[in-house]
C-alpha angles and dihedrals in degrees: 000000000000127000126193147122125309090255091052090053092049090049091052091050092048090051090052090052090048091052092062110102113194134135093236135049116303110245113211122191119205102192132175145111123305111280092016091121100260097137094048092048092047092050091049093047091049090053092050092048091051091053086054091056100259123138107235129204106199117199140153139208089238088076091056101060129134116240115285094253090058095042092055100034090116092046137288093271100039114132090196090054090051092052102037107026108035111074130055099222092168092060091042091056094041100051103026121011099041096043088054093045132091095281097037132109092225091241105130148161119221097207143021102181138057107213095193095053096031090227138119115272128212103207118193117267112246132183120229125210117246092252096046121125124226109209105193125178129192149105126288095016095147095058118124095261091061110020097100095048098075128083091192126026122197123182120199106210127197137155103273094226089058091059089065093060091046091049092051090055093044095049102034092113094058108024137038120244090249092054093048094047092050093049092049098043097043103033116013104037095044090048089055090049088052090050093049092049093049103037111016090216098190089061088063098044122105091204128021115200115200100210104178087116104032095192092049102039126179120208139180130199122219126200121218 
C-alpha cells in the first residue's frame, strides 16, 4: 500500500502508462462503482499525460449505452438489467478498442450513443497516433468481454455506501435524495455486488486506487 497526495497518485499512474511498451495506442481502463470518482481521476490523468507530450483519446462507457428501452427492459431498478443490458460492448470493441489494438488501423470513434436524446450517434472517425493513450472510464470494465483489451487496468475502490452520499450531492439539481438513494440501493450497488461476485475485478487490476479520501488517496500495485 502507498499513501500520498493526489499529485503523487497521478504521477504514479502516468509512470505506469509510460512503462507500457506496445506498437499501438495504450488502452487504459479506469473501472469502479458509480460515484467512486472514476471520471475525475480519468480527466486528471489525461491532463497529466498531455503535459508529458502524449496524445490522449478520452472516452467513457456512458457513450456506449443501449437505448433506454433496452436498458430498462427488466425494470428501472433491476440490478441484473444494469449489469447485463446497459452497455453495448460489441460497439465499444468494434469502433474504439479494437481499432486502437494490436491488429487495428487506429481509426476510431469515441462514442455511438447520445444519452440526452436517447439516440444513436455517428461520431466523426479520427486517427490516433501509434503512441497515443486511450483513457477510458466506466463501470464493469474488467468483465470477460473486455478484460483482454486493456494494456493498463486501474480500479477505483470506495465503500459502496459512500457512493450513495456522493451521488446525492452530484445529482441534487436533478433528482431528490429519495430517488437517488433508491436507484443506488436497488440498482447500482447490487449490480456492483453481482460484478464482484462474478468477476472479482480488483484481482485483474494493475493498480487499485482507494478513493474514499480523494485528496489523500491510497493505492496498491499488482503484478500479473
